[in-house]
C-alpha positions in Angstrom: 32.8 135.7 -29.4 34.2 138.4 -27.2 36.4 141.2 -28.7 39.4 139.7 -27.0 38.8 136.2 -28.4 38.3 137.7 -31.9 41.6 139.5 -31.6 43.3 136.4 -30.3 41.9 134.3 -33.2 43.3 136.9 -35.6 46.7 136.8 -33.8 46.5 140.5 -33.2 49.9 141.4 -31.8 48.5 144.7 -30.6 47.5 142.7 -27.5 51.1 143.1 -26.4 51.2 146.9 -26.9 50.6 148.2 -23.4 53.8 146.7 -21.9 57.1 146.5 -23.7 58.0 142.9 -24.5 61.5 141.7 -25.6 60.1 139.7 -28.6 59.7 140.1 -32.3 56.4 140.5 -34.1 56.7 136.9 -35.3 57.3 135.7 -31.7 54.2 137.5 -30.5 52.0 136.0 -33.1 53.4 132.5 -32.3 52.8 133.0 -28.6 49.2 134.0 -29.4 48.7 131.0 -31.7 49.8 128.7 -28.9 47.6 130.4 -26.3 44.6 130.2 -28.7 45.2 126.4 -29.3 45.6 125.6 -25.6 42.5 127.5 -24.7 40.5 125.5 -27.2 42.0 122.2 -26.0 41.6 123.0 -22.3 39.1 125.8 -21.5 40.2 126.9 -18.0 43.9 126.2 -18.6 46.7 127.3 -16.3 49.8 129.2 -17.5 53.3 129.4 -15.9 56.0 131.8 -16.9 59.7 131.8 -15.8 61.3 135.2 -16.4 58.6 137.8 -16.6 60.5 141.1 -16.0 57.8 143.7 -16.8 55.1 141.2 -17.6 54.9 141.9 -21.4 54.2 138.3 -22.3 51.7 137.9 -19.6 49.3 140.5 -20.9 47.1 138.4 -23.1 46.6 135.7 -20.5 45.1 138.2 -18.1 42.5 139.2 -20.7 41.8 135.6 -21.7 38.7 134.2 -19.9 39.8 130.7 -20.9 43.0 131.1 -18.7 42.1 130.5 -15.0 45.5 131.0 -13.4 48.8 132.7 -14.2 52.0 131.9 -12.2 55.0 134.1 -12.7 58.4 133.0 -11.4 61.3 135.5 -11.5 64.3 135.8 -9.2 64.3 139.6 -10.0 68.1 140.0 -10.5 69.8 143.3 -11.4 71.8 141.3 -14.0 72.2 137.7 -14.9 74.5 135.5 -17.0 73.9 135.0 -20.7 75.3 132.4 -23.0 76.4 135.1 -25.4 79.3 135.9 -23.1 78.0 138.9 -21.1 75.6 139.7 -18.3 72.1 141.0 -19.2 71.0 144.0 -17.1 67.5 144.5 -15.9 66.7 148.0 -14.6 63.9 148.6 -12.0 63.3 144.9 -11.9 60.6 144.2 -9.3 57.4 142.2 -8.9 55.6 145.4 -7.7 56.4 147.3 -10.8 55.3 144.4 -13.0 52.0 144.1 -11.2 51.4 147.8 -11.5 52.0 147.7 -15.3 49.8 144.6 -15.7 47.0 146.3 -13.6 47.1 149.3 -16.0 47.1 147.0 -19.0 44.5 144.5 -18.1 42.5 146.0 -15.2 42.9 143.1 -12.8 45.8 140.9 -11.6 43.7 138.7 -9.3 44.5 135.5 -11.1 48.3 136.0 -10.9 50.5 134.2 -8.4 54.0 135.6 -8.2 57.0 133.8 -6.9 60.3 135.6 -6.5 63.1 133.1 -6.7 65.0 130.6 -8.8 63.7 127.2 -9.9 66.8 125.7 -8.3 65.4 126.5 -4.8 61.6 126.8 -5.4 59.4 123.8 -4.3 57.2 122.8 -7.2 54.4 122.3 -4.8 54.3 126.1 -4.2 52.9 126.6 -7.7 49.7 125.2 -6.3 48.3 123.1 -9.2 49.1 121.6 -12.5 50.0 123.8 -15.5 49.0 123.3 -19.1 51.3 125.8 -20.8 54.7 126.9 -19.6 57.0 129.6 -21.0 60.7 129.7 -20.3 62.3 133.1 -20.7 64.6 133.5 -17.7 68.3 133.2 -17.4 69.7 132.6 -21.0 72.2 129.9 -20.2 72.0 126.3 -21.2 72.2 125.1 -17.6 69.4 127.4 -16.4 67.2 126.6 -19.3 67.5 122.9 -18.6 66.9 123.5 -14.9 63.8 125.5 -15.7 62.6 122.8 -18.1 62.9 120.2 -15.3 60.9 122.4 -13.0 58.2 122.8 -15.7 58.0 119.1 -16.1 57.4 118.7 -12.4 54.4 121.1 -12.4 53.0 120.2 -15.9 49.7 118.4 -16.3 49.9 114.9 -17.8 49.3 116.6 -21.2 50.7 120.0 -21.7 53.3 122.1 -23.5 56.5 124.0 -22.7 57.7 126.9 -24.8 61.2 128.4 -24.9 62.1 131.9 -26.0 65.3 132.9 -27.7 66.0 129.4 -28.8 68.9 130.5 -31.0 70.8 131.3 -27.7 70.0 128.3 -25.5 69.8 125.6 -28.1 72.1 123.3 -26.1 69.8 123.5 -23.1 66.8 122.7 -25.3 68.8 119.8 -26.8 69.4 118.5 -23.3 65.7 118.7 -22.6 64.9 116.7 -25.7 67.5 114.1 -24.8 66.1 113.9 -21.3 62.6 113.1 -22.7 64.0 110.6 -25.2 66.0 108.8 -22.4 62.8 108.7 -20.3 60.7 107.3 -23.1 58.3 110.3 -22.8 55.9 110.9 -25.6 56.5 114.4 -27.0 56.7 116.5 -30.2 59.2 119.4 -30.6 59.2 122.2 -33.2 60.2 125.8 -33.8 57.8 128.6 -34.5 58.9 132.0 -35.9 61.0 133.6 -34.9 62.5 132.1 -31.8 59.8 130.1 -30.0 60.6 126.5 -29.5 57.7 124.3 -28.4 57.7 120.9 -26.8 54.3 119.1 -26.5 54.3 116.5 -23.7 51.9 113.6 -23.9 48.8 114.0 -26.0 48.6 117.7 -26.4 48.5 118.4 -30.2 48.4 122.2 -30.3 50.4 121.9 -33.5 47.2 120.7 -35.3 45.4 124.0 -34.6 45.2 125.9 -38.0 46.8 129.1 -36.5 49.8 127.1 -35.2 50.1 124.9 -38.3 50.3 127.9 -40.6 53.2 129.2 -38.6 54.8 125.8 -38.4 54.6 125.4 -42.2 56.3 128.8 -42.7 59.0 128.2 -40.1 61.7 129.2 -42.6 61.3 132.5 -40.8 62.5 130.8 -37.6 65.4 128.9 -39.3 66.8 131.9 -41.2 66.3 134.4 -38.4 68.1 132.1 -35.9 71.1 131.6 -38.2 71.3 135.3 -39.2 71.1 136.3 -35.5 74.2 134.2 -34.7 76.1 135.0 -37.9 78.0 137.7 -36.2 80.0 135.0 -34.4 80.9 133.4 -37.8 82.0 136.7 -39.1 84.1 137.2 -36.0 85.7 133.8 -36.3 86.7 134.4 -39.9 88.4 137.8 -39.3 92.1 138.3 -38.9 93.9 136.9 -37.0 91.4 134.2 -35.9 90.4 133.3 -39.5 94.0 133.2 -40.6 95.0 130.8 -37.8 92.0 128.6 -38.4 92.7 128.3 -42.2 96.3 127.5 -41.5 95.3 124.8 -39.0 92.8 123.3 -41.5 95.4 123.3 -44.2 97.9 121.5 -42.0 95.4 118.9 -41.0 93.9 118.5 -44.4 90.4 118.6 -43.1 89.3 120.7 -46.0 90.1 118.0 -48.6 87.3 115.7 -49.9 88.4 112.4 -51.4 
């Protein structure tokens, strides 16, 4: 077993250290667990990522001999909408900068294909092959997440998985993705991994059965509580004066706080 595979098996989050990544330690361990499981299911798998920025979450795939191809899609905006009600700003956001950082981190970027653009306008055929694992971490709006999900479905192998980051923000988009699969009668499994990685397995792709994924799935209280605590600021805002006062008055008038 190579040094990298040993570190991957141990879910060594130090594999993300060379390039900053906007993720928690739990997120990083969950991403590594999924990468490990996919590599054992499909040696020679292909990975696609939407929303790469500096390439922080791509690092481990460049070092993984079981990963044959990496496709990075990013429209490289200076800022983009966010479901939390403000635009998220990306400074020095360019593909050239990302590739430079990845080259320093991993030594080679030969297996990366980069596509600058939005999934609304990109032809899925330009991806150039079927993907086994996709990661959605682009524009954090429900509409964009669902659009990115549909794109991933178009390029996914018959059996594969799609991961979503920051699921506590774009849960409505993820819910729309689940409903879409249900309406289509598509076989799938969906679950949350700590802290914020939501996974949908399509077809027969049981990465959840891998011991390193299962141990995180069993302890997904970390995901549940983290997500609720992260959005608790909105509850606190809604209960402050005058919003809380008006809300309580309306509830009292309507009697919706009465159990019979």
